[in-house]
N, C-alpha and C positions, 0 to 999 in steps of 0.2 A: 855351414854352407846353405845359403838360401836357395829354395827351389822356385823356378819360374812356374807359376800355376798352369799357364796354357801349355807349356812344353810337357809338363807332367801329365796333364789331361790328354793331350794328343798321343803321348807315348802309351798310356794305358788303353786308350780307345783303339789304337792300332793293334796292340797285343790281343785285346779282347776280341776284336773282329777276326783276327787270324785264328785264334782258338775256336771261335764259333764256326768258321768255315771248315776247319779240320773236323770238328765234331759233327757238323751237318753232313759232311762228305762221308763220314763213317756210316751214317744211317743208310746210305745208298750202296756203299761199297762193301761194307762188312757189318751187316745188321746184328749178327750174333755177338761180335766183338763189342759193338756199341752197347748192346743190352747188358753184356757182362760188366762193362765199365760202369754203366748207370746203376746197376744193382750194387756193385762194390762201393760206389760213392754214396749210395743211400743206406749204407751200413747193413747190407744184406736184406733189406726189406723186400717183402713179396710184392713185386710190381705187376704181377700177372693181371690183376683186376683193372689196371689203368693202361696197360701196354697196348699200343695200336698194332694192328696186323699189317699195316702198310705205312710207308713213310708219309709225312705230312706233305701237303701241296707246296709247290715252289713259292707261291705268294706268302704262305705262312712262314716259310723258312726265311724269306727276305725280310719280312716284318720283324721276325725274331732277331735277325742280324742288325737291323737298324736300331731297334729298341735296346738290345744288349750293348751295342757300341756306344749309344748315347748315354746309357746308364754308367758305363765305364768311364766315359769322358767326365761326367759330372762327379763321379767318385774320385777320379784323379785330381780334379781341380780342388775339391773340398779337402782331400788328403794333403795336397801341397799347401793350401791355405792354413790348415790347422798346424802342419809341421812348421811353417814359417812363424806362426804365432807363438808356438811353444819354444821355438829356437830363440825368438826375441826376448821371451820372459825367462830365459835360462839363467 
């Protein structure tokens, strides 16, 4: 089954944006939980040297949302393109 590149890209961008918003919200709502998750995803690395004492400014968070979502869109498009190419050569 061939994938529509734009649909795949839009789908991944929407999911990535939603995850980013949930993650960014945790910074403000439950900072200790956020820190615990970040440490576990960094394989238990000591993040104390780089950990901020306060949440980032809202402008920084919005810029992160935009760049993360755009990166996800590009990734989704490239994934579908490669998938279709490999499917064709099967």
